[in-house]
C-alpha positions in Angstrom: 0.0 0.0 0.0 1.4 3.4 -1.0 2.5 5.7 1.8 1.2 9.2 0.8 3.8 11.0 2.9 6.7 8.9 1.7 5.6 9.0 -1.9 5.2 12.8 -1.9 7.4 13.9 -4.8 9.3 16.5 -2.8 9.9 14.3 0.4 8.3 16.4 3.1 9.8 14.4 6.0 13.2 16.1 5.3 13.0 19.3 7.3 13.2 22.4 5.1 11.0 24.5 7.4 13.6 27.3 7.5 13.5 27.8 3.7 11.1 29.9 1.6 11.6 27.7 -1.4 12.5 24.1 -0.5 15.3 22.3 -2.4 13.7 20.2 -5.2 14.2 16.7 -4.0 12.1 15.0 -6.7 14.0 12.0 -8.1 13.7 12.3 -11.9 17.0 10.5 -12.8 18.7 11.1 -16.1 16.4 12.9 -18.5 18.3 13.3 -21.8 17.2 16.3 -23.8 18.9 18.3 -26.5 20.3 21.6 -25.4 18.9 24.5 -27.5 21.6 26.8 -28.6 20.1 30.3 -29.2 21.0 33.9 -29.0 19.1 34.3 -25.7 22.0 32.6 -23.8 25.4 34.1 -24.3 28.2 32.3 -26.0 31.5 33.1 -24.3 34.6 34.2 -26.2 35.9 30.6 -25.9 32.7 28.7 -26.7 33.5 27.9 -30.3 37.1 26.9 -29.2 35.6 24.5 -26.7 33.4 22.9 -29.3 36.4 22.6 -31.6 38.3 20.9 -28.7 35.6 18.2 -28.5 33.0 19.6 -26.0 30.1 17.2 -26.3 27.8 18.4 -23.5 27.2 21.7 -21.7 25.1 23.4 -19.1 24.1 27.1 -18.5 25.9 29.0 -15.9 25.5 32.8 -15.3 23.3 32.8 -18.4 26.2 31.5 -20.6 26.9 28.2 -22.2 29.3 26.2 -20.1 31.3 23.1 -21.3 30.9 20.2 -19.0 32.4 17.3 -20.8 35.1 16.6 -23.5 36.0 12.9 -23.1 33.1 10.7 -24.2 31.9 8.1 -21.7 33.0 5.3 -24.0 36.6 6.7 -23.9 36.8 7.1 -20.1 34.5 10.1 -19.5 35.0 12.5 -16.6 37.4 10.2 -14.8 39.8 10.3 -17.7 39.7 14.1 -17.4 40.4 13.7 -13.7 43.4 11.6 -14.5 44.8 14.4 -16.7 44.2 17.0 -13.9 46.0 15.1 -11.1 48.9 13.9 -13.2 49.6 16.5 -15.8 48.0 19.8 -16.7 44.6 20.8 -18.0 42.9 23.8 -19.6 39.4 24.9 -18.6 37.0 27.3 -20.3 35.6 29.2 -17.3 34.5 32.4 -19.1 31.1 31.9 -17.4 32.8 33.4 -14.3 31.7 36.9 -15.4 34.0 39.7 -14.3 32.2 42.6 -12.5 34.4 45.6 -12.0 33.9 48.1 -9.2 36.0 51.1 -9.9 36.2 54.6 -8.4 37.4 56.6 -5.4 35.0 54.7 -3.0 35.7 51.2 -4.4 37.3 49.9 -1.1 34.5 51.3 1.1 31.8 49.9 -1.2 33.4 46.4 -1.5 33.9 46.3 2.3 30.2 46.9 2.7 29.1 44.1 0.4 31.5 41.3 1.5 31.7 39.7 4.9 35.5 39.8 5.0 37.6 42.9 5.5 38.3 44.4 2.1 40.8 46.9 3.6 43.1 44.0 4.2 43.3 43.0 0.5 46.3 44.7 -1.0 46.5 45.8 -4.7 47.5 42.9 -7.0 46.1 40.3 -4.5 42.9 38.3 -4.4 40.7 36.6 -1.8 37.9 34.0 -1.8 34.9 36.0 -0.5 31.2 35.7 0.1 28.4 38.3 -0.2 25.3 37.8 1.8 21.8 39.3 1.9 20.3 40.9 5.0 19.2 37.5 6.2 22.7 36.1 6.0 22.0 34.0 2.9 25.0 33.6 0.6 24.4 35.5 -2.7 27.7 34.6 -4.4 31.1 33.3 -3.5 33.5 34.9 -6.0 37.2 35.2 -6.1 37.7 38.9 -5.5 40.6 40.5 -7.3 42.1 43.8 -6.3 43.8 45.3 -9.3 44.5 48.7 -7.8 43.6 50.9 -4.9 40.4 52.0 -6.7 39.6 48.8 -8.7 38.2 45.4 -7.8 37.0 42.5 -10.0 34.4 40.1 -8.7 35.0 36.7 -10.5 31.5 35.3 -10.1 30.0 32.0 -9.3 26.6 31.1 -10.7 24.3 34.1 -9.7 23.8 37.5 -11.2 25.7 39.7 -8.8 26.1 42.8 -11.0 22.4 43.7 -10.6 22.6 43.3 -6.9 25.7 45.5 -6.6 24.2 48.2 -8.8 21.0 48.0 -6.7 23.0 48.5 -3.5 24.5 51.7 -5.0 21.2 53.2 -6.1 21.4 56.9 -5.2 25.2 56.8 -5.7 26.1 56.6 -2.0 29.5 55.4 -3.1 31.4 57.1 -5.9 32.0 54.0 -8.0 31.1 52.6 -11.4 29.9 49.0 -11.5 30.0 47.2 -14.8 30.7 43.8 -16.5 34.0 44.1 -18.4 35.3 42.2 -21.5 37.6 40.0 -19.5 37.2 36.2 -19.7 39.1 33.7 -17.5 40.7 30.4 -18.4 42.0 28.0 -15.8 45.3 26.1 -16.1 45.3 23.4 -13.4 47.4 20.4 -12.5 50.9 19.6 -11.2 52.6 20.7 -14.4 50.8 24.1 -14.5 53.7 26.1 -13.0 56.2 24.9 -15.6 53.7 25.6 -18.4 52.9 29.1 -17.0 56.6 29.9 -16.7 57.0 29.2 -20.4 54.0 31.3 -21.3 54.6 34.4 -19.2 58.1 34.1 -17.8 59.9 32.8 -14.7 58.4 35.5 -12.5 55.2 33.5 -12.2 57.1 31.0 -10.1 57.3 33.6 -7.3 53.6 34.5 -7.5 52.1 33.8 -4.1 48.8 32.0 -3.6 46.1 34.5 -4.6 48.7 36.8 -6.0 48.2 38.6 -9.3 50.5 39.7 -12.1 50.1 41.5 -15.4 51.5 39.6 -18.4 51.0 38.9 -22.1 50.3 35.7 -23.9 50.7 35.7 -27.7 50.8 39.5 -27.5 47.5 39.7 -25.7 47.2 41.4 -22.2 46.2 39.0 -19.4 46.1 39.1 -15.6 47.4 35.9 -14.0 46.4 34.7 -10.5 47.5 31.7 -8.7 44.1 30.3 -7.9 41.7 27.6 -9.1 38.7 25.4 -8.5 40.6 22.1 -8.3 42.6 21.7 -5.1 45.6 21.1 -7.4 48.4 23.6 -8.1 47.0 26.0 -10.7 46.4 29.4 -12.2 43.7 31.5 -13.7 44.4 33.6 -16.8 42.1 36.6 -17.2 42.1 37.6 -20.8 41.6 41.3 -21.4 39.6 42.3 -24.4 38.6 38.7 -24.7 36.3 39.0 -27.7 39.3 40.1 -29.7 42.1 38.0 -28.0 40.4 34.7 -27.3 41.8 32.7 -30.2 45.4 34.0 -29.7 45.6 33.1 -26.1 43.7 29.8 -26.4 45.9 28.4 -29.2 49.1 29.7 -27.5 48.3 27.8 -24.3 47.3 24.6 -26.2 50.4 24.8 -28.4 52.9 25.3 -25.5 50.9 22.9 -23.3 51.2 20.0 -25.8 54.7 19.2 -24.6 53.3 18.9 -21.0 50.5 16.6 -22.0 47.9 19.3 -21.6 44.3 18.3 -22.0 41.2 20.5 -22.4 38.7 19.4 -19.7 35.6 20.5 -18.0 35.8 22.1 -14.5 36.8 19.2 -12.2 33.9 18.8 -9.8 35.3 15.4 -8.7 38.6 17.0 -7.5 36.9 20.1 -6.0 34.7 17.8 -3.8 37.9 16.0 -2.6 39.2 19.5 -1.7 36.0 20.5 0.0 35.4 23.4 -2.4 31.8 24.4 -2.6 29.7 25.0 -5.7 27.1 27.8 -5.5 23.6 26.6 -6.5 24.6 23.0 -5.7 26.0 23.0 -2.2 24.6 26.4 -1.1 22.4 29.3 -2.3 20.8 32.5 -1.2 18.9 30.8 1.6 22.0 29.1 3.0 24.0 30.6 5.9 27.8 30.4 5.9 27.5 28.7 9.3 25.7 25.8 7.7 28.4 25.1 5.1 31.7 25.3 7.0 32.3 28.9 5.9 32.4 30.4 9.4 35.9 31.6 8.6 34.3 34.0 6.1 32.5 35.8 8.9 35.4 37.3 11.0 34.6 38.3 14.5 36.9 41.2 14.4 35.5 43.1 11.4 34.2 46.3 13.0 32.8 47.9 9.9 29.1 47.3 9.0 28.3 45.1 6.0 25.2 43.6 4.5 24.0 40.7 6.5 26.2 41.4 9.6 23.4 41.7 12.1 21.8 38.4 11.0 25.1 36.6 10.9 26.1 37.8 14.4 22.7 36.6 15.8 23.4 33.2 14.2 26.9 33.1 15.6 25.6 33.9 19.1 23.1 31.1 18.9 25.8 28.6 17.9 28.1 29.9 20.6 25.3 29.2 23.1 25.0 25.7 21.9 21.8 26.2 19.9 22.0 25.4 16.2 19.6 27.7 14.4 19.2 25.8 11.2 17.3 22.7 10.1 20.3 21.1 8.3 24.1 21.3 8.1 26.5 20.4 5.3 28.8 17.5 6.0 31.3 15.3 4.2 30.3 11.7 3.5 31.9 8.5 2.5 29.4 6.3 0.7 29.6 2.6 -0.4 28.3 1.2 -3.6 29.7 1.2 -7.1 31.9 4.1 -8.3 30.0 7.3 -9.1 31.8 8.5 -12.1 29.5 11.2 -13.5 27.3 14.1 -12.4 24.3 13.3 -10.2 21.0 14.4 -11.9 19.2 14.6 -8.5 19.8 15.4 -4.9 19.9 11.8 -3.7 18.2 11.2 -0.3 20.0 10.4 2.9 18.4 8.2 5.6 19.4 7.8 9.2 20.3 4.3 10.6 16.6 3.6 11.2 15.7 4.2 7.6 14.0 7.6 8.0 14.8 10.2 5.3 16.6 13.0 7.0 18.7 14.8 4.3 20.1 14.9 0.9 23.4 14.6 -1.1 24.5 17.7 -3.1 27.8 16.7 -4.6 28.8 13.0 -5.0 31.7 11.5 -6.9 34.2 8.6 -6.8 37.7 9.3 -5.4 40.3 7.1 -7.0 42.9 7.9 -4.3 40.5 7.0 -1.4 38.9 4.2 -3.4 35.4 5.1 -2.2 32.6 7.4 -3.2 32.7 10.7 -1.4 30.1 13.5 -1.2 28.8 16.6 0.4 25.3 16.6 1.8 22.9 18.0 4.3 21.8 16.3 7.5 20.3 17.4 10.8 22.8 18.9 13.3 22.3 15.9 15.6 23.6 13.6 12.8 26.5 15.8 11.7 29.3 14.4 13.9 32.2 12.6 12.2 31.6 8.9 12.2 27.8 9.1 12.3 26.3 6.1 10.4 23.9 7.0 7.6 22.4 5.5 4.4 22.1 7.0 0.9 19.4 6.0 -1.6 21.7 5.6 -4.6 20.3 4.9 -8.1 20.3 1.3 -9.2 23.4 1.8 -11.4 25.5 2.6 -8.3 23.8 0.4 -5.7 25.3 -3.0 -5.0 22.0 -4.3 -3.6 19.0 -3.5 -5.7 16.3 -1.6 -3.9 18.4 -1.1 -0.7 20.0 2.0 0.6 23.8 2.1 0.7 25.8 2.5 3.9 27.5 5.9 4.4 29.3 7.7 7.2 30.0 11.4 8.0 33.7 12.2 7.5 36.2 15.0 7.7 36.3 17.7 5.0 38.5 18.1 2.9 38.7 14.4 2.0 42.3 14.7 0.9 44.9 17.6 1.1 44.9 20.5 -1.4 48.0 22.0 -3.0 47.0 25.2 -1.1 45.1 24.7 2.1 42.1 26.9 2.3 41.6 29.5 5.1 39.2 27.0 6.7 41.8 24.3 6.7 44.4 26.6 8.1 42.0 27.8 10.8 41.3 24.2 11.7 45.0 23.4 12.0 45.3 26.2 14.5 42.3 25.0 16.5 40.0 27.8 15.4 36.6 27.7 13.7 37.1 30.9 11.8 40.0 33.0 10.3 40.6 36.0 8.2 
């Protein structure tokens, strides 16, 4: 006999009472459709070059077409791309990370008001991973923030339209700044051979570039900004191509040509490796209704920032609740190790998590197979009471990944990151020093 509560398509027993729009937990499975390519969604400066390099599938990110696969499944698929990343060097088209420039005499003051970190501590030609929150403390975006000069910042966006928000904050011109998207498109060069390749492309000075450091350079005569950053957990760089609509081909072909001797492969952004590193994906692991305290981003909310910023009052109330031993949210993001067969491609659904008694209590956001750990790993949401490391859980995997048909697969909460990064994040550094936050 059907259980109406359990068969409800959006699984009401998972507590989403603190959200206005519950996460869609309907389990549709793979639903192959053809992507319509039209002028309504922007093609980046590198889109045609990605297609030429073998891109066979894509998604939409920041209202732009975004390559998400080059190696076909029959040739090894995403795990073949992973192998190239962790052993050699890879090139990623990440032009969907739109660049929003804030420039003017009040740039520092404006940026300090919209991010949770202290913008005054970001020196020119340096960058920082940052978050911006709404007044309720929900995460609107988590860009890499680049400071090109005393009066110029670039927000390298994740998947939400931040330009309109920033322009809205400055209605009435309280701050003397201009806020615009600029014709700058980033590429990522990631992997253990990235430094050697970058030295050949822009000179030996790049070897001295600190993590989150910036430098101006040229590739094939085109002006670029280089940062030592990335979305992989491996050693890597981002190349921000200025005047990208004119310079895309020159830079792309120069990188591919020089990279050939290093075994360079064009791949999609490596979500399998970023999960291992504990790097979050906006829209997948968090959104505008998620607090940084739910997703291990407490280090992004420094206690010592005296200046006011959007969301500060709400975030300080949340911190006070947590300090008092009261967790003010329904669910918390944790790391998971999951049994079953190797998960070697993107999950089409937020797979459901059960407690040890078989009650549905949460959901997986980002799962993948880790070759180094020889197990499936994931990020997912569970109630606070079930978030302790070692807590036994179960995951409702699709049949193709389950070893026992119709049965949930054993899982356990584990430490994040799952394996070390080339550059430990601020969260990792804080943890190493026995703190739950850092700046």
